[in-house]
C-alpha positions, 0 to 999 in steps of 0.5 A: 948528833952523839950517841953514847953507848954502854958495853958489857960482858956476861963473862966478866962481871966488872968490865964495862966500856962507855964510848960516845960516837957521832950517829952518822958514823958507820958501825966500822967506826964503833967496831974499831972503837971496841977493839981499840978499847978492849985491845983486841986485834982486828983479826976476827969476822965480827959482827953486830946484831940490831936487838928488839925488846928483850934482846930478840935478835934482829938485823945483822950487820957484818965486817964482810959481805956474806953470800945471802939469799936475794930475799934478805938484806945484807948490811956491812959495817963500812957501809951502814950508818949507826942512825939507820938502825939506831933511833932510840935511847935503851936500844940494844946490840950485840957485838959478837966479837968471837964468832967461832965461840958465839961470845959477844958483848951486850951494848946498850944506847944510853944517850943521845946527845943532840945539837953536838958532834963527837968528831972521832969516836972516843972511850969515855970510861973504861972499868975492868979488864976485857975477856980474852978475844978468843977461846984457847980450845986446846986448854978448854978440851985438854982434860977431855982429850986425856980422858978419851985417849986413855979411855977413862970415861968413868966405867964401861958405858956397855956393861951391867953395872950402871951403864946401858944394858940391851933391855934399856935399848927399845928397838921396837919400830926399827928395821934391823935385818940380818944380811945384806944392809941395803 
């Protein structure tokens, strides 16, 4: 049986990948196919999340075994077959490719093709450029850090001019004592 997945991004409007892979393939094979289709390196602790109705997050399938409490099941990509969690068309997955920024692809099981085998998984359609694999935090916060270091916050927060005054702070109910703090 072959699974055909459609992969989209909420960051890049014209990005779309379509892949076909055997239903008995492991999640690690789908992971590698996604990385290959996007030109990503295999250097992040990515994971899949099986979703229920309305993209409600369910079971996670991780790249590496994670220490969890004994009450919850732990699934690893290399040991888990796609068919263990996917059996119906229109089922959804999230593929978190940048765990530090919680960025992910939205994946739909678009079609189940019975009576055939895909052999090695393949990218059957590729539209648009993939979003960058990771965000560059230096670029994101360069404007913020220069404002912080220069002390330019757009005004004095504790001044009487549009800032916070003593009257704005309600101290009732707080135990504030003079002298020894403990």
